[in-house]
C-alpha positions, 0 to 999 in steps of 0.5 A, a space after each residue: 500500500 505504501 508503494 502504491 501511495 508513493 507511486 501515485 504521489 510521484 505521478 501526481 507531482 509529475 502531472 502537476 509539473 506538466 500543468 505548471 509548464 502548460 500554465 506558464 506557456 499560456 502566459 508566454 504564448 497565449 495565442 499559439 494554435 494546434 491542428 490535429 486529425 487523421 489521415 485515411 484513404 478513399 476506402 476510409 482505411 487509416 494511413 500510418 506514417 503519412 507526412 504532414 508538412 508546412 513549407 512556410 515553417 519548414 517543419 512537419 510531423 508524421 501520422 502514428 500507427 493509427 493514422 492520427 497526427 498532431 501539429 502543435 506550437 503554430 503561430 495563428 495564420 493561414 498556411 499551405 499544408 502538404 500531406 503525402 504518402 507512398 503510392 498516393 497522390 499528395 494533397 495540398 490544402 490551405 488551413 487557417 490556424 485559430 489563435 489559442 485553439 485546436 483545429 481538427 482536420 481529417 485528410 483523405 488521400 487518393 491512390 496514385 494513377 500508376 497504382 490504381 489499376 493493380 491495387 485491389 487491397 492486395 500485396 501492394 497495399 500492405 507494402 505501402 503501409 509498411 514502407 511508409 511507416 519505415 520511411 518516416 521512422 527515426 530509428 531502424 524499424 521493420 513493419 508488417 501490416 495486417 494486409 501483408 500478414 494476410 498475404 502469407 499462410 501464417 497462422 500465428 504471430 511467430 510465423 508472420 515474424 519469420 518474413 522480417 529481415 533479420 528475424 529467425 524463429 524456433 519451432 514447437 509442434 510445427 509452429 513458430 514459438 520464439 523469435 530471435 532478432 539480429 543473431 541474438 537468442 530469444 531471451 535477448 529481445 522483448 515482445 510487447 503489446 501496444 508498447 507494454 511488455 507481455 508476461 510469459 506463460 512459461 515458468 523458466 523464461 521471460 520469452 513470450 510464446 508467439 504461437 499464443 496469438 493468431 496472426 489475424 488479431 493484430 493490426 501491425 507488427 513493428 520490429 524496432 531494431 534501434 531502441 529509443 529512450 522512451 522505450 523499455 531498455 530490455 531489448 538487446 536484439 530488438 523490440 517486437 511490438 504487436 499493435 492490436 486492432 484500433 478503432 476505425 474511421 468508419 464502419 468495418 465488418 469482416 468474417 473468415 471461415 476455413 478448414 485444413 488438413 494434416 497428414 499425421 493427425 488425418 483430421 480436419 481443422 477449423 479456422 474462424 474469425 470475425 471483426 466489427 468496428 464503428 463510430 458512434 455519438 457523432 464519431 466521438 466514440 470508436 469501437 473495434 471488436 475482434 474474435 478468432 478461433 482455430 482448432 488444429 489437430 496435428 502431431 509429429 514423428 520424433 526420434 531423439 538421441 543422447 551422447 556423452 563422453 566416456 572415461 577416455 574422452 570418446 563420445 558415445 551414444 548412451 540413450 535413444 528414443 522414438 516418439 509419436 505425438 498426437 496434438 490438438 491445438 485450440 486457439 481462442 483470441 478476443 480483442 476490444 478497442 474503445 476510444 472517446 474524443 472528449 474534444 480535439 485536445 483530449 482523447 481517452 483509449 481502452 484496449 484489451 486482448 485475451 488469448 487462450 490456447 489449449 494443447 491436448 497432447 498424447 505422447 508414446 515413447 520407447 527409450 533404450 537406455 545405457 547403450 554405452 554399457 556393452 557386454 556383460 557385468 560382473 554377474 554375467 548379466 546384460 546391462 541395458 534396459 528399455 522403457 515404454 511410456 504413455 503420457 496422457 490425462 483424465 477423461 475430462 481432458 480427452 485422456 490427454 495432457 492438457 497445457 492451457 496457456 493464457 495471456 491478457 493485456 488491458 490498458 487504459 490511456 489518454 492523450 491530452 494537449 495543453 497548449 504546446 505541451 502534450 501528455 499521454 498516460 497509461 495504466 495497464 494490467 497483464 497476466 499470463 498463466 500456464 495450467 497442466 492439470 492431472 498430467 499422467 505418465 505410465 511407464 514400463 521397464 525391462 532390464 538385463 537387455 542387450 541391443 544391437 545399435 545400427 549406425 550409432 553416431 550417424 543421423 538416424 541410429 536404430 535398434 536392430 531387434 526391437 522390444 515388445 511388451 509381449 516378450 520377457 524372461 520367465 524369472 522376475 529379473 527380466 520381466 516388464 515392470 511398472 516403472 512409473 505411474 504418476 500424476 502432477 498438477 502445474 500452475 504458473 502465473 505472472 501478474 504485471 501492473 504498469 503505470 506511465 506518463 510522458 510529456 512532449 514539448 515542441 520548443 521551436 519550428 523551422 529548419 532548426 526546430 526541436 522538441 523535448 520529450 520526457 516521462 516516467 514509468 513504474 512496472 511491478 510484477 509477481 511470478 509464481 511456479 507451483 508443481 505438485 506430483 505424486 507417484 502411485 507405482 508401488 500401490 498400483 503394482 500391488 493392487 492391479 498387477 499386470 492389468 495393463 496388459 489387457 489395455 494396449 494400443 499399437 502406436 508409431 504410425 505407418 509412414 513414420 517419417 524418420 524412417 522405416 526401421 522405427 517399428 510400431 510398438 504396443 503401449 498402454 492405451 490413453 483410455 486406460 491411463 485416463 480411467 484409473 481412479 488414483 484416489 483409491 491408490 496410495 501415492 507418495 509426493 515426488 519432491 523433485 518435481 516441486 524443487 523448481 517451485 518459486 515466488 518472485 517479485 520484480 519492480 522496475 522504476 524508470 525515467 527518461 528524457 529525449 531531445 529531438 533536433 533538426 539540423 537544417 532541412 535534411 538532417 535530424 538528431 535525437 539524443 536521450 537517456 533512460 534510467 531503469 532501477 530494478 528491485 528483485 526478490 526471489 525464494 525457492 526450494 532446496 531438494 536433497 536426496 541422500 544415499 538411502 534415497 531419503 528426501 527433504 525439501 527446504 525453503 531457501 528464504 528470500 534473496 534480494 538484488 537491486 541495480 540501476 542501469 543508465 542507458 544513453 542513445 544517440 540517433 541520426 537521420 539524413 534525408 538525402 532526398 525524399 526517397 533516400 534515407 541514411 540512419 546511424 545510431 548508438 544505443 545501450 540496452 540490457 537483458 535481465 536473467 531468466 526467472 529460474 536462473 535467479 532462484 537461490 536453490 541447491 538441488 542435490 540428487 545423490 541417487 543420480 549423483 547430480 547437483 543443480 544450483 541457481 545463481 541469485 548473483 547473476 547480473 543483467 547482460 549489457 549491450 552497446 549497439 552501433 547501427 548504420 543503414 541506408 534505404 532507397 524507396 522506389 516510386 512504384 512501391 518498394 525499397 532497397 536497403 543495406 545496413 551494418 550493425 555491431 553489438 558489444 555484449 557483456 556478461 551473457 548468460 549460459 548454463 554451465 555443465 561440469 562433470 566430476 564436481 566437488 561440493 561439500 566434500 562430495 563428488 557429483 557426476 554432473 553439476 549445472 548452474 547458470 552463470 555470466 559466462 563472458 563477453 561477445 562481439 556481434 557484427 552483422 549485415 542486413 540487406 533487403 529488396 522489394 519491388 514489382 517488375 514494372 520497371 522492366 516493362 509495364 506489363 510486369 507490374 503484376 509480378 514482384 519480388 521480396 527478399 531479405 538477407 542477414 549475416 551475423 558473425 559472433 565471437 566469444 571473449 573471456 569465456 568464463 566456463 570451467 574447463 573451456 576457458 582456452 577454447 577459440 572461435 566460440 560463437 554466441 549461443 542462439 546466433 545463426 550466421 545466415 538468415 534469408 527470405 525470398 518471396 515471388 508474388 503475382 497479383 492481377 485483377 483480384 488473383 494473387 499467388 505467392 511462393 515463399 522461402 525462408 532459411 536460417 543456418 545452424 547455431 549453438 543452442 546450449 553449451 555442453 561440458 565439452 565442445 563435442 557435447 554442445 547442442 546445435 539447432 540445425 539449419 532450416 529451409 521452409 517453403 510455403 505456397 498460397 493463392 487467393 481470388 478477390 472480387 466485389 466492391 462494396 462487399 469484397 469476397 476472397 477465396 484462399 488456399 495455402 500449403 505450408 512446409 512443402 519441404 517437410 522441414 523437421 525440427 532438428 538438433 545435433 550434438 557436436 557434429 552435424 551427423 550426430 542427431 540429438 532430435 529430429 521431429 517431423 510435422 509433414 505438409 499442412 494445407 488450408 482453404 477458406 473464404 474471407 468477406 469484407 463488408 
């Protein structure tokens, strides 16, 4: 309560200061006027990034992402105002500015004559919205509009992001989940909704799950690769800002219905969407509501392998798995935007978005264990083993493991004009949760086996003679036994409250005009992870014996994509696992599962100032400084297992840590002419450690001889960023751009893995702890080109090409990883050297077709105790094809069809060398078709 009071007092004091400045302004410049409004096209679609320029004053402004503009600090009089936008005919109009008042003036632009014949709400329209926003930006920004997203076969935000220059995505069940910007790992970038950072629904990371949000629920995707002082500083790679649908200029109504098919699940999917927007009460109240629903049965064919080093240092295969996944993914998303224009000087906005994803998953897994133990032991027995496991849930959850992830963000804000001084404020609440109720595992194990492993160390090793539940030795030692029957419940939730107030004060106009922007923000979050698990193995074996043998189901489907040697196997059926009444069995709590539980609070107070200065007609300079003060408090659990397998779980107590970061920024822009822009910048940014890494825990497992420790002393990763870029914008909609960037990254964080580690006079086979592992240099080059082929001959205006390429080179310095300090040429984890996109499109008379290709090279994902055990995320090649036909004027109807993953690209990890597969997971080709109607 005291914190809330101090925060409220601080905000009121800041607002009072702003009002005082405004009152003084009325005394000094009582007759200054303001003009504001919205820029739209003839179809009443808003135009972000439009330029509004007054030649007499040699000054201008640009419209924001919703098409709004404000031109303050104008001396009363009559001016000629020019409004321009890429691909539209400029408008010049004479406007008389009243003394001491605000004039509201909306502007409607017409399409340029050379574009009218080909633009039918298609790819070109989306391109010019994005290009205009990028062209007017002071920093290096990539923008994807909703129109462009609709031209690619992307079901979620992550899939749409991979089309942007310099962005790579990592996959889960065939969908993009995490985004990586400019050769940095996903945890070095931020994801925001309307400028507010989203909380994470996962327990161990700050990364936002991009597959939670359907692609059709956002108006614009904005990737800021250069972070300015008025933005949160935790964005080393960049900031991915998702701008939700805003209130329209006129009534808007659209609906989508479609279906699809996947060859693994062999079931149809369902896609539905609806959007309605309008203005009421003489256009004072605006409203936009949208809903999206997707139900997608799918699955994957998976094999996994684990390697380790033996006593001689040789890399050996120790474990192999084959897995069959069946997944049904249901996405629901709802958004609402309201704004109320009190008068031309004051507007209130309310925005909210809620996303929910159900993931029902069944996994069938065969594990071949101890493959490095060949031959007989001292008693003359074979030493290898096999486990057959079914993962599922209760009948309430379709006998499947349910992962329910939810995110929501609600924000209230206002924009106010007090003479020359403008103020915008905001208050928001965001929440992310993950629930896994009644997650069940049934595992059977057979010991004293010996396997013939074929092609060990190659891409697809396999077991020559497979195991079967119907085979087993007559004596007890060789029989299949119940290894595990368990049920767990997991709850993860994060709550974020944010408050901010910003002021902007134009000081002078003209060639050397300038303005000052300053503000403050307070963010408070709590994060909790709660897992409880019980094991019922002994009780089940005593009560039910081998009853499971009457409830088997064959899995590992025909056509299993890793290859023909991986045969079908009988598993305990999901129906039997779900039907078990565990309340009648005696269970023992599994303390290991609860050892990762924690409670965390994190409070960040920040303030900034930003000064924008025109340096003549063609050059602009922006300097800024941001201060972020971070206060964190964590507590977790210490788990101990002694040699007799006695377990204890003890609370760690609170661990506190406070630090302050000062983040300067300098940006420069040179308009060589209206079509050629050069930008340069220096910024300092940071990345805070993962939640799980900061837990002050010590988890000791004497049974498996492993030790895991948290690290409450981790410091944030700091980056000093230098950028230089040049963009040329074609008259016929398109651009060519080139840029170079360099990041000096200090104190990056990895999980250190050590063998034979001494702790409290005891040697552990494996020790894991996160630590600040050293510094790194990152040098990159970005290239982009997009244009139609009309410059060759006019008849080719219907054809176009979009291509991007990013090269990054990283080098680790002063590597602080015990046992690997002297290694050379190490790369930064999470940094692909090459990423590229290419898209060839055709659009004419309502018909549109696009062939798209996406590539990213392999990169280190996780460090091992030696280089041969480093985990790499393998290179990916994705190809997608989509086509649509649009007709109608007042009611536009679009029929569409698309096919994704035409190359059947697997998710693949390898260990040490490319041929040493660690995981290969195949998803197959997916097809979709449907209809969209816009009224």
